[in-house]
Backbone as XML, in Angstrom:
<?xml version="1.0"?>
<chain id="A" units="angstrom">
  <residue number="1" name="MET">
    <atom name="N" x="-7.363" y="-2.017" z="-2.486"/>
    <atom name="CA" x="-6.716" y="-2.871" z="-3.444"/>
    <atom name="C" x="-6.444" y="-2.036" z="-4.693"/>
  </residue>
  <residue number="2" name="LEU">
    <atom name="N" x="-5.258" y="-2.221" z="-5.255"/>
    <atom name="CA" x="-4.846" y="-1.471" z="-6.433"/>
    <atom name="C" x="-4.164" y="-2.438" z="-7.388"/>
  </residue>
  <residue number="3" name="CYS">
    <atom name="N" x="-4.581" y="-2.438" z="-8.641"/>
    <atom name="CA" x="-3.996" y="-3.323" z="-9.648"/>
    <atom name="C" x="-2.893" y="-2.573" z="-10.397"/>
  </residue>
  <residue number="4" name="LEU">
    <atom name="N" x="-1.690" y="-3.119" z="-10.378"/>
    <atom name="CA" x="-0.545" y="-2.542" z="-11.089"/>
    <atom name="C" x="-0.296" y="-3.431" z="-12.296"/>
  </residue>
  <residue number="5" name="SER">
    <atom name="N" x="-0.656" y="-2.963" z="-13.477"/>
    <atom name="CA" x="-0.725" y="-3.820" z="-14.658"/>
    <atom name="C" x="0.573" y="-3.968" z="-15.441"/>
  </residue>
  <residue number="6" name="SER">
    <atom name="N" x="1.670" y="-3.473" z="-14.914"/>
    <atom name="CA" x="2.955" y="-3.616" z="-15.605"/>
    <atom name="C" x="4.070" y="-3.356" z="-14.596"/>
  </residue>
  <residue number="7" name="GLN">
    <atom name="N" x="5.310" y="-3.404" z="-15.056"/>
    <atom name="CA" x="6.444" y="-3.029" z="-14.202"/>
    <atom name="C" x="6.347" y="-1.529" z="-13.978"/>
  </residue>
  <residue number="8" name="CYS">
    <atom name="N" x="5.933" y="-1.139" z="-12.787"/>
    <atom name="CA" x="5.739" y="0.293" z="-12.541"/>
    <atom name="C" x="5.949" y="0.611" z="-11.066"/>
  </residue>
  <residue number="9" name="HIS">
    <atom name="N" x="5.914" y="1.893" z="-10.791"/>
    <atom name="CA" x="5.999" y="2.423" z="-9.434"/>
    <atom name="C" x="4.731" y="3.245" z="-9.213"/>
  </residue>
  <residue number="10" name="VAL">
    <atom name="N" x="4.256" y="3.254" z="-7.989"/>
    <atom name="CA" x="3.063" y="4.031" z="-7.668"/>
    <atom name="C" x="3.274" y="4.678" z="-6.301"/>
  </residue>
  <residue number="11" name="ARG">
    <atom name="N" x="2.733" y="5.870" z="-6.125"/>
    <atom name="CA" x="2.787" y="6.562" z="-4.835"/>
    <atom name="C" x="1.343" y="6.700" z="-4.351"/>
  </residue>
  <residue number="12" name="VAL">
    <atom name="N" x="1.094" y="6.216" z="-3.133"/>
    <atom name="CA" x="-0.249" y="6.206" z="-2.561"/>
    <atom name="C" x="-0.306" y="7.206" z="-1.404"/>
  </residue>
  <residue number="13" name="ASN">
    <atom name="N" x="-1.320" y="8.055" z="-1.400"/>
    <atom name="CA" x="-1.551" y="8.979" z="-0.285"/>
    <atom name="C" x="-2.215" y="8.187" z="0.844"/>
  </residue>
  <residue number="14" name="VAL">
    <atom name="N" x="-1.407" y="7.638" z="1.744"/>
    <atom name="CA" x="-1.940" y="6.794" z="2.814"/>
    <atom name="C" x="-2.676" y="7.597" z="3.881"/>
  </residue>
  <residue number="15" name="ASP">
    <atom name="N" x="-2.516" y="8.913" z="3.881"/>
    <atom name="CA" x="-3.230" y="9.737" z="4.857"/>
    <atom name="C" x="-4.734" y="9.765" z="4.593"/>
  </residue>
  <residue number="16" name="ARG">
    <atom name="N" x="-5.165" y="9.274" z="3.461"/>
    <atom name="CA" x="-6.594" y="9.218" z="3.135"/>
    <atom name="C" x="-7.287" y="8.029" z="3.795"/>
  </residue>
  <residue number="17" name="LEU">
    <atom name="N" x="-6.497" y="7.107" z="4.345"/>
    <atom name="CA" x="-7.040" y="5.919" z="4.987"/>
    <atom name="C" x="-7.365" y="6.231" z="6.443"/>
  </residue>
  <residue number="18" name="LEU">
    <atom name="N" x="-8.531" y="5.828" z="6.900"/>
    <atom name="CA" x="-8.982" y="6.174" z="8.246"/>
    <atom name="C" x="-8.488" y="5.153" z="9.272"/>
  </residue>
  <residue number="19" name="THR">
    <atom name="N" x="-7.194" y="5.036" z="9.370"/>
    <atom name="CA" x="-6.541" y="4.184" z="10.349"/>
    <atom name="C" x="-5.168" y="4.772" z="10.638"/>
  </residue>
  <residue number="20" name="ARG">
    <atom name="N" x="-4.590" y="4.412" z="11.744"/>
    <atom name="CA" x="-3.280" y="4.982" z="12.095"/>
    <atom name="C" x="-2.136" y="4.329" z="11.339"/>
  </residue>
  <residue number="21" name="GLN">
    <atom name="N" x="-2.291" y="3.050" z="11.017"/>
    <atom name="CA" x="-1.261" y="2.319" z="10.273"/>
    <atom name="C" x="-1.916" y="1.492" z="9.179"/>
  </residue>
  <residue number="22" name="VAL">
    <atom name="N" x="-1.137" y="1.195" z="8.163"/>
    <atom name="CA" x="-1.616" y="0.357" z="7.072"/>
    <atom name="C" x="-0.557" y="-0.712" z="6.777"/>
  </residue>
  <residue number="23" name="ARG">
    <atom name="N" x="-1.021" y="-1.936" z="6.548"/>
    <atom name="CA" x="-0.135" y="-3.048" z="6.189"/>
    <atom name="C" x="-0.301" y="-3.293" z="4.687"/>
  </residue>
  <residue number="24" name="ALA">
    <atom name="N" x="0.821" y="-3.322" z="3.973"/>
    <atom name="CA" x="0.793" y="-3.497" z="2.517"/>
    <atom name="C" x="1.275" y="-4.898" z="2.141"/>
  </residue>
  <residue number="25" name="THR">
    <atom name="N" x="0.575" y="-5.498" z="1.185"/>
    <atom name="CA" x="0.950" y="-6.808" z="0.654"/>
    <atom name="C" x="0.877" y="-6.736" z="-0.863"/>
  </residue>
  <residue number="26" name="LEU">
    <atom name="N" x="1.904" y="-7.242" z="-1.533"/>
    <atom name="CA" x="1.896" y="-7.354" z="-2.992"/>
    <atom name="C" x="1.586" y="-8.804" z="-3.346"/>
  </residue>
  <residue number="27" name="VAL">
    <atom name="N" x="0.652" y="-9.003" z="-4.279"/>
    <atom name="CA" x="0.251" y="-10.341" z="-4.704"/>
    <atom name="C" x="0.497" y="-10.480" z="-6.201"/>
  </residue>
  <residue number="28" name="ASN">
    <atom name="N" x="1.161" y="-11.569" z="-6.583"/>
    <atom name="CA" x="1.368" y="-11.885" z="-7.997"/>
    <atom name="C" x="0.123" y="-12.623" z="-8.481"/>
  </residue>
  <residue number="29" name="PRO">
    <atom name="N" x="-0.691" y="-12.013" z="-9.365"/>
    <atom name="CA" x="-1.932" y="-12.661" z="-9.801"/>
    <atom name="C" x="-1.690" y="-13.932" z="-10.618"/>
  </residue>
  <residue number="30" name="ALA">
    <atom name="N" x="-0.533" y="-14.071" z="-11.230"/>
    <atom name="CA" x="-0.244" y="-15.253" z="-12.043"/>
    <atom name="C" x="0.039" y="-16.480" z="-11.182"/>
  </residue>
  <residue number="31" name="SER">
    <atom name="N" x="0.716" y="-16.284" z="-10.041"/>
    <atom name="CA" x="1.126" y="-17.423" z="-9.221"/>
    <atom name="C" x="0.478" y="-17.461" z="-7.837"/>
  </residue>
  <residue number="32" name="GLY">
    <atom name="N" x="-0.085" y="-16.338" z="-7.396"/>
    <atom name="CA" x="-0.643" y="-16.258" z="-6.053"/>
    <atom name="C" x="0.400" y="-15.954" z="-4.987"/>
  </residue>
  <residue number="33" name="GLU">
    <atom name="N" x="1.660" y="-15.802" z="-5.384"/>
    <atom name="CA" x="2.734" y="-15.484" z="-4.442"/>
    <atom name="C" x="2.454" y="-14.140" z="-3.779"/>
  </residue>
  <residue number="34" name="GLU">
    <atom name="N" x="2.681" y="-14.076" z="-2.465"/>
    <atom name="CA" x="2.477" y="-12.846" z="-1.709"/>
    <atom name="C" x="3.796" y="-12.380" z="-1.110"/>
  </residue>
  <residue number="35" name="ILE">
    <atom name="N" x="4.019" y="-11.071" z="-1.131"/>
    <atom name="CA" x="5.190" y="-10.457" z="-0.519"/>
    <atom name="C" x="4.712" y="-9.394" z="0.456"/>
  </residue>
  <residue number="36" name="ASP">
    <atom name="N" x="5.198" y="-9.458" z="1.693"/>
    <atom name="CA" x="4.899" y="-8.425" z="2.671"/>
    <atom name="C" x="5.637" y="-7.159" z="2.242"/>
  </residue>
  <residue number="37" name="ALA">
    <atom name="N" x="4.895" y="-6.078" z="2.016"/>
    <atom name="CA" x="5.505" y="-4.827" z="1.557"/>
    <atom name="C" x="5.679" y="-3.832" z="2.697"/>
  </residue>
  <residue number="38" name="GLY">
    <atom name="N" x="5.397" y="-4.249" z="3.936"/>
    <atom name="CA" x="5.668" y="-3.395" z="5.081"/>
    <atom name="C" x="4.432" y="-2.825" z="5.746"/>
  </residue>
  <residue number="39" name="THR">
    <atom name="N" x="4.652" y="-2.204" z="6.895"/>
    <atom name="CA" x="3.604" y="-1.513" z="7.648"/>
    <atom name="C" x="4.027" y="-0.057" z="7.772"/>
  </residue>
  <residue number="40" name="TYR">
    <atom name="N" x="3.082" y="0.847" z="7.506"/>
    <atom name="CA" x="3.411" y="2.269" z="7.427"/>
    <atom name="C" x="2.420" y="3.104" z="8.234"/>
  </residue>
  <residue number="41" name="ALA">
    <atom name="N" x="2.923" y="4.153" z="8.866"/>
    <atom name="CA" x="2.058" y="5.116" z="9.547"/>
    <atom name="C" x="1.341" y="5.950" z="8.493"/>
  </residue>
  <residue number="42" name="THR">
    <atom name="N" x="0.061" y="6.202" z="8.718"/>
    <atom name="CA" x="-0.710" y="6.977" z="7.745"/>
    <atom name="C" x="-0.704" y="8.468" z="8.053"/>
  </residue>
  <residue number="43" name="GLY">
    <atom name="N" x="-0.323" y="8.837" z="9.275"/>
    <atom name="CA" x="-0.382" y="10.239" z="9.662"/>
    <atom name="C" x="-1.776" y="10.669" z="10.053"/>
  </residue>
  <residue number="44" name="ASN">
    <atom name="N" x="-2.701" y="9.711" z="10.070"/>
    <atom name="CA" x="-4.089" y="10.006" z="10.384"/>
    <atom name="C" x="-4.371" y="9.610" z="11.823"/>
  </residue>
  <residue number="45" name="ALA">
    <atom name="N" x="-4.263" y="10.569" z="12.725"/>
    <atom name="CA" x="-4.604" y="10.335" z="14.128"/>
    <atom name="C" x="-6.119" y="10.398" z="14.240"/>
  </residue>
  <residue number="46" name="ILE">
    <atom name="N" x="-6.711" y="9.320" z="14.662"/>
    <atom name="CA" x="-8.168" y="9.267" z="14.772"/>
    <atom name="C" x="-8.643" y="10.425" z="15.659"/>
  </residue>
  <residue number="47" name="GLY">
    <atom name="N" x="-9.591" y="11.173" z="15.151"/>
    <atom name="CA" x="-10.120" y="12.312" z="15.877"/>
    <atom name="C" x="-9.450" y="13.633" z="15.530"/>
  </residue>
  <residue number="48" name="ALA">
    <atom name="N" x="-8.351" y="13.599" z="14.773"/>
    <atom name="CA" x="-7.675" y="14.836" z="14.378"/>
    <atom name="C" x="-8.488" y="15.531" z="13.286"/>
  </residue>
  <residue number="49" name="VAL">
    <atom name="N" x="-8.482" y="16.847" z="13.307"/>
    <atom name="CA" x="-9.211" y="17.606" z="12.294"/>
    <atom name="C" x="-8.557" y="17.420" z="10.920"/>
  </residue>
  <residue number="50" name="PHE">
    <atom name="N" x="-7.237" y="17.529" z="10.866"/>
    <atom name="CA" x="-6.508" y="17.367" z="9.619"/>
    <atom name="C" x="-5.419" y="16.304" z="9.801"/>
  </residue>
  <residue number="51" name="PRO">
    <atom name="N" x="-5.334" y="15.334" z="8.901"/>
    <atom name="CA" x="-4.259" y="14.346" z="9.012"/>
    <atom name="C" x="-2.920" y="14.951" z="8.609"/>
  </residue>
  <residue number="52" name="GLU">
    <atom name="N" x="-1.854" y="14.359" z="9.117"/>
    <atom name="CA" x="-0.506" y="14.731" z="8.699"/>
    <atom name="C" x="-0.303" y="14.136" z="7.309"/>
  </residue>
  <residue number="53" name="TRP">
    <atom name="N" x="0.121" y="14.927" z="6.327"/>
    <atom name="CA" x="0.265" y="14.441" z="4.955"/>
    <atom name="C" x="1.329" y="13.353" z="4.880"/>
  </residue>
  <residue number="54" name="LYS">
    <atom name="N" x="0.943" y="12.184" z="4.369"/>
    <atom name="CA" x="1.882" y="11.077" z="4.209"/>
    <atom name="C" x="1.570" y="10.361" z="2.904"/>
  </residue>
  <residue number="55" name="SER">
    <atom name="N" x="2.628" y="9.948" z="2.201"/>
    <atom name="CA" x="2.455" y="9.099" z="1.029"/>
    <atom name="C" x="3.533" y="8.022" z="1.091"/>
  </residue>
  <residue number="56" name="GLN">
    <atom name="N" x="3.297" y="6.946" z="0.359"/>
    <atom name="CA" x="4.229" y="5.831" z="0.361"/>
    <atom name="C" x="4.359" y="5.304" z="-1.065"/>
  </residue>
  <residue number="57" name="ALA">
    <atom name="N" x="5.590" y="5.016" z="-1.474"/>
    <atom name="CA" x="5.847" y="4.486" z="-2.817"/>
    <atom name="C" x="5.899" y="2.961" z="-2.772"/>
  </residue>
  <residue number="58" name="PHE">
    <atom name="N" x="5.373" y="2.338" z="-3.816"/>
    <atom name="CA" x="5.402" y="0.887" z="-3.986"/>
    <atom name="C" x="5.830" y="0.581" z="-5.413"/>
  </residue>
  <residue number="59" name="SER">
    <atom name="N" x="6.486" y="-0.578" z="-5.600"/>
    <atom name="CA" x="6.941" y="-0.995" z="-6.926"/>
    <atom name="C" x="6.613" y="-2.466" z="-7.154"/>
  </residue>
  <residue number="60" name="VAL">
    <atom name="N" x="6.328" y="-2.800" z="-8.388"/>
    <atom name="CA" x="6.142" y="-4.201" z="-8.763"/>
    <atom name="C" x="7.515" y="-4.870" z="-8.720"/>
  </residue>
  <residue number="61" name="PRO">
    <atom name="N" x="7.651" y="-6.023" z="-8.053"/>
    <atom name="CA" x="8.949" y="-6.714" z="-8.030"/>
    <atom name="C" x="9.462" y="-6.978" z="-9.445"/>
  </residue>
  <residue number="62" name="GLY">
    <atom name="N" x="10.767" y="-6.897" z="-9.617"/>
    <atom name="CA" x="11.393" y="-6.975" z="-10.932"/>
    <atom name="C" x="11.102" y="-8.220" z="-11.742"/>
  </residue>
  <residue number="63" name="TYR">
    <atom name="N" x="10.805" y="-9.324" z="-11.090"/>
    <atom name="CA" x="10.586" y="-10.575" z="-11.817"/>
    <atom name="C" x="9.103" y="-10.894" z="-12.014"/>
  </residue>
  <residue number="64" name="TRP">
    <atom name="N" x="8.210" y="-9.961" z="-11.661"/>
    <atom name="CA" x="6.770" y="-10.124" z="-11.882"/>
    <atom name="C" x="6.336" y="-9.286" z="-13.080"/>
  </residue>
  <residue number="65" name="GLU">
    <atom name="N" x="5.305" y="-9.747" z="-13.805"/>
    <atom name="CA" x="4.747" y="-8.957" z="-14.902"/>
    <atom name="C" x="3.806" y="-7.883" z="-14.392"/>
  </residue>
  <residue number="66" name="ASP">
    <atom name="N" x="3.059" y="-8.183" z="-13.331"/>
    <atom name="CA" x="2.124" y="-7.240" z="-12.739"/>
    <atom name="C" x="1.901" y="-7.638" z="-11.292"/>
  </residue>
  <residue number="67" name="ALA">
    <atom name="N" x="1.091" y="-6.858" z="-10.566"/>
    <atom name="CA" x="0.863" y="-7.134" z="-9.148"/>
    <atom name="C" x="-0.450" y="-6.499" z="-8.696"/>
  </residue>
  <residue number="68" name="VAL">
    <atom name="N" x="-0.954" y="-7.035" z="-7.597"/>
    <atom name="CA" x="-2.086" y="-6.435" z="-6.898"/>
    <atom name="C" x="-1.559" y="-5.954" z="-5.558"/>
  </residue>
  <residue number="69" name="LEU">
    <atom name="N" x="-1.796" y="-4.695" z="-5.241"/>
    <atom name="CA" x="-1.376" y="-4.109" z="-3.969"/>
    <atom name="C" x="-2.590" y="-4.078" z="-3.047"/>
  </residue>
  <residue number="70" name="ILE">
    <atom name="N" x="-2.459" y="-4.741" z="-1.905"/>
    <atom name="CA" x="-3.549" y="-4.774" z="-0.920"/>
    <atom name="C" x="-3.092" y="-3.970" z="0.295"/>
  </residue>
  <residue number="71" name="LEU">
    <atom name="N" x="-3.936" y="-3.025" z="0.708"/>
    <atom name="CA" x="-3.654" y="-2.199" z="1.879"/>
    <atom name="C" x="-4.706" y="-2.508" z="2.939"/>
  </residue>
  <residue number="72" name="ASP">
    <atom name="N" x="-4.244" y="-2.996" z="4.091"/>
    <atom name="CA" x="-5.133" y="-3.335" z="5.208"/>
    <atom name="C" x="-4.846" y="-2.411" z="6.373"/>
  </residue>
  <residue number="73" name="GLY">
    <atom name="N" x="-5.886" y="-1.824" z="6.942"/>
    <atom name="CA" x="-5.712" y="-0.995" z="8.108"/>
    <atom name="C" x="-5.377" y="-1.853" z="9.332"/>
  </residue>
  <residue number="74" name="CYS">
    <atom name="N" x="-4.487" y="-1.353" z="10.168"/>
    <atom name="CA" x="-4.112" y="-2.056" z="11.392"/>
    <atom name="C" x="-3.799" y="-1.010" z="12.450"/>
  </residue>
  <residue number="75" name="GLU">
    <atom name="N" x="-3.871" y="-1.380" z="13.682"/>
    <atom name="CA" x="-3.595" y="-0.442" z="14.779"/>
    <atom name="C" x="-2.328" y="-0.788" z="15.472"/>
  </residue>
</chain>
């Protein structure tokens, strides 16, 4: 979980997550509204010595003041 406290962009190194894929959700803390931000490959093959370097950019939606980014591992 990552708190984005203003209109901003963030790049997350998803290869640090110990799962093959990650599902991202943006939550508006003021209203509870949730937006599916997609599912992304992490480049981390379970059992690999070194993960493939991967990062993913996320942005706070234009009409929100701030957001919470939730990353859930999925297979």
